[in-house]
C-alpha positions as CSV (number, residue, x, y, z in Angstrom):
1,X,12.3,-24.8,49.1
2,X,15.1,-23.6,47.3
3,X,18.3,-24.1,48.9
4,X,20.7,-21.7,49.2
5,X,23.7,-21.4,47.0
6,X,27.4,-22.9,48.1
7,X,28.0,-19.0,47.7
8,X,25.8,-17.6,50.7
9,X,26.7,-20.2,53.0
10,X,30.4,-18.7,53.4
11,X,30.0,-15.3,55.3
12,X,31.8,-12.6,54.0
13,X,33.3,-14.9,51.3
14,X,36.4,-12.3,50.1
15,X,37.4,-12.6,53.3
16,X,37.5,-16.1,53.7
17,X,39.3,-16.6,50.2
18,X,41.9,-14.2,52.1
19,X,41.8,-16.5,55.4
20,X,42.2,-19.3,53.3
21,X,45.0,-18.5,50.8
22,X,47.1,-17.3,55.0
23,X,46.5,-20.7,55.5
24,X,47.5,-22.4,52.3
25,X,51.1,-20.3,52.3
26,X,51.9,-21.3,55.5
27,X,51.2,-25.1,55.0
28,X,52.9,-25.1,51.6
29,X,54.0,-21.4,50.9
30,X,53.2,-18.8,48.5
31,X,54.6,-20.1,45.4
32,X,51.6,-23.4,46.2
33,X,48.7,-20.7,46.3
34,X,45.9,-21.9,44.2
35,X,42.9,-20.5,43.6
36,X,41.4,-23.8,43.0
37,X,42.5,-25.8,45.9
38,X,41.3,-23.0,48.2
39,X,37.2,-23.0,46.6
40,X,37.8,-26.8,47.8
41,X,38.5,-26.0,51.1
42,X,35.9,-23.6,51.0
43,X,33.2,-26.0,49.4
44,X,32.8,-23.8,46.6
45,X,32.8,-23.5,43.0
46,X,36.1,-21.9,41.5
47,X,34.4,-19.5,39.5
48,X,32.8,-18.3,42.9
49,X,36.4,-16.7,43.4
50,X,36.9,-15.4,40.3
51,X,34.0,-13.0,41.0
52,X,36.4,-11.4,44.0
53,X,39.9,-12.3,41.9
54,X,40.6,-12.6,38.2
55,X,43.5,-14.9,38.9
56,X,46.2,-16.1,41.4
57,X,48.6,-13.1,40.8
58,X,45.5,-10.7,41.7
59,X,44.8,-12.7,44.8
60,X,48.5,-12.3,45.7
61,X,48.8,-8.3,45.3
62,X,45.3,-8.2,47.9
63,X,47.4,-10.1,50.6
64,X,50.4,-8.0,49.8
65,X,48.0,-4.7,50.1
66,X,46.4,-6.4,53.3
67,X,49.6,-6.8,54.7
68,X,51.6,-3.8,54.7
69,X,48.3,-2.7,56.0
70,X,48.4,-4.5,59.0
71,X,52.1,-3.8,59.7
72,X,51.5,-0.1,59.0
73,X,48.7,-0.5,61.4
74,X,50.2,-2.3,63.8
75,X,53.4,0.3,63.8
76,X,51.0,3.7,64.3
77,X,49.5,1.7,66.5
78,X,52.5,1.6,68.7
79,X,53.3,5.4,68.9
80,X,49.5,6.4,69.5
81,X,49.7,5.3,73.1
82,X,52.9,7.6,73.5
83,X,52.6,11.4,73.9
84,X,54.3,13.2,70.9
85,X,56.6,14.7,73.8
86,X,58.5,11.5,73.9
87,X,59.6,10.9,70.5
88,X,62.8,8.7,71.5
89,X,60.8,6.3,73.6
90,X,58.3,6.0,70.3
91,X,61.4,5.4,68.5
92,X,61.9,2.4,70.9
93,X,58.9,1.4,70.5
94,X,58.5,1.6,66.8
95,X,61.1,-1.2,66.7
96,X,59.7,-3.2,69.3
97,X,56.4,-3.0,67.4
98,X,57.8,-4.2,63.9
99,X,59.5,-7.3,65.2
100,X,56.4,-8.2,67.0
101,X,54.2,-7.6,64.1
102,X,56.6,-10.0,62.2
103,X,57.0,-12.6,64.7
104,X,52.8,-13.1,65.1
105,X,52.4,-13.1,61.2
106,X,55.6,-14.8,59.5
107,X,53.7,-15.5,56.2
108,X,52.6,-11.9,55.9
109,X,56.1,-10.6,56.8
110,X,57.8,-13.2,54.6
111,X,55.1,-12.7,51.4
112,X,56.0,-8.9,51.3
113,X,59.8,-9.1,52.5
114,X,61.1,-12.7,51.2
115,X,61.5,-14.9,48.4
116,X,59.5,-13.3,45.4
117,X,57.0,-15.9,43.9
118,X,58.2,-17.5,40.2
119,X,56.0,-15.8,37.5
120,X,54.6,-12.9,40.0
121,X,55.2,-9.2,39.7
122,X,54.1,-6.9,42.0
123,X,51.6,-3.8,40.3
124,X,54.1,-1.1,41.8
125,X,50.9,1.3,41.6
126,X,48.6,-1.1,43.8
127,X,51.2,-2.2,46.4
128,X,53.7,1.0,46.3
129,X,51.0,3.0,48.0
130,X,50.6,0.4,51.2
131,X,53.6,-0.2,51.3
132,X,55.3,3.6,51.4
133,X,52.3,3.6,54.2
134,X,53.9,0.9,56.5
135,X,56.9,3.0,56.8
136,X,55.2,6.5,57.4
137,X,55.1,6.1,61.7
138,X,59.0,5.2,61.4
139,X,59.8,8.7,59.1
140,X,57.4,10.7,60.3
141,X,59.2,10.1,64.1
142,X,62.5,10.5,62.7
143,X,61.2,13.7,61.2
144,X,60.1,15.1,64.5
145,X,63.2,14.3,66.2
146,X,65.3,15.6,63.3
147,X,63.0,18.8,63.9
148,X,63.5,19.1,67.9
149,X,67.4,19.0,66.9
150,X,67.6,15.3,68.8
151,X,68.9,13.6,65.3
152,X,72.8,13.3,65.1
153,X,72.2,13.7,61.2
154,X,75.7,15.8,61.5
155,X,77.8,13.3,62.7
156,X,77.8,11.1,59.5
157,X,79.8,10.9,56.0
158,X,79.2,13.7,53.9
159,X,76.5,11.5,50.7
160,X,77.5,11.4,47.4
161,X,75.7,13.5,44.8
162,X,74.1,10.3,43.4
163,X,72.7,9.1,47.1
164,X,71.5,12.4,48.0
165,X,69.8,12.3,44.5
166,X,68.1,9.5,45.0
167,X,66.7,10.2,48.6
168,X,65.1,13.4,47.0
169,X,63.5,11.6,44.5
170,X,62.6,9.6,47.3
171,X,61.4,12.8,49.8
172,X,59.3,14.3,46.3
173,X,57.5,10.8,45.5
174,X,56.2,11.2,49.1
175,X,55.5,14.9,49.7
176,X,58.4,16.5,50.7
177,X,57.5,16.6,54.1
178,X,60.8,15.7,55.8
179,X,64.6,16.4,54.9
180,X,66.6,14.2,53.5
181,X,68.4,13.0,56.0
182,X,65.7,11.5,57.6
183,X,64.9,9.3,54.6
184,X,68.6,8.4,55.2
185,X,68.3,7.3,58.8
186,X,64.7,5.4,57.7
187,X,66.1,3.6,55.0
188,X,69.0,2.8,57.7
189,X,67.0,2.2,60.9
190,X,64.0,0.0,58.6
191,X,67.0,-2.0,57.1
192,X,68.8,-2.8,60.5
193,X,65.2,-4.2,62.0
194,X,65.1,-5.8,59.3
195,X,68.0,-7.6,59.1
196,X,67.6,-9.4,62.3
197,X,63.9,-10.0,62.1
198,X,64.7,-11.9,58.7
199,X,67.3,-13.9,60.3
200,X,65.2,-15.1,63.0
201,X,62.0,-15.8,61.3
202,X,64.5,-17.3,58.9
203,X,65.9,-19.4,61.6
204,X,69.2,-18.2,60.7
205,X,70.3,-17.1,64.2
206,X,73.0,-18.9,65.6
207,X,71.5,-21.6,68.3
208,X,73.4,-20.6,70.8
209,X,71.2,-17.3,70.4
210,X,67.8,-19.0,72.5
211,X,65.9,-15.7,72.7
212,X,67.0,-13.6,69.4
213,X,64.3,-10.9,71.6
214,X,67.7,-10.4,73.3
215,X,69.9,-9.7,70.2
216,X,67.1,-7.4,69.3
217,X,66.6,-5.1,72.0
218,X,69.9,-4.4,72.1
219,X,70.9,-3.3,69.4
220,X,67.9,-0.9,69.3
221,X,68.9,0.4,72.1
222,X,72.4,0.8,70.6
223,X,70.8,2.4,67.4
224,X,69.0,4.9,70.0
225,X,72.5,5.7,71.6
226,X,74.0,6.4,67.9
227,X,72.0,8.6,66.6
228,X,69.8,10.4,69.3
C-alpha cells in the first residue's frame, strides 16, 4: 500500500499554515514568524509551505488581509441586525463591535495596527483594498447620518485647504460615494476608538481602571452626543 504523503495528511493545508502562524505569533511575536518552524509543527516539509507562500512576507501579507477582512465582516455583522432607520444605534454598535473583535483577536489586531515587522513592507496594492473594506461600515453609517441631517458637521473648525485636499483624494479613491466631512469624521471616530483599544491591548490603561470597557463605552456615548 502506498503511504499518503505528509501533505495529504493535513486537511486544508493552507488554512492550517495560517492557523499555526497565528499560534506562533501569539507565543513568540510576529517578528519571529518562521516558515520552517510552522512546517515542523505541522509535520510537513518546508517546500510544502512554499507551494502556498513563497516566503515569510507572503504569509504575513495573507494574514494581514485575513485580519482586515475579519474585522470588516464583524463590523458589517454588527449593523446588519439593526434597522436602517436607527443609524445612531448602528454607529454605537460599530464602536462596541470594534473593541469586541480586537479583544477576541489581539494578535490579529496588533499585526495590522501594531509594531511593524522588521524588514517587512506590506504591498499596498494587496493590503489596502482589505483595509479600506474594513472601514466601509463606519463610513456608510456616517454618510447615512449626514444625508439625514443628523451629523453636526457644521459645528467644527473650518478645514484648511490642505486637509480638504487630502480628504478629497481619499474620497475619490473610494469612488466619491460620501461627503468630505464624512471622511473626516470617519478618521476621527476610528482614531478615538482605536486609541483606547490600543491602550487596553497593550496593557497601558492606568491600573485603577480595572474594567477598560467602562471607559470605552463612555467615550462611545460621548462621541454620539458630540456629533449627533
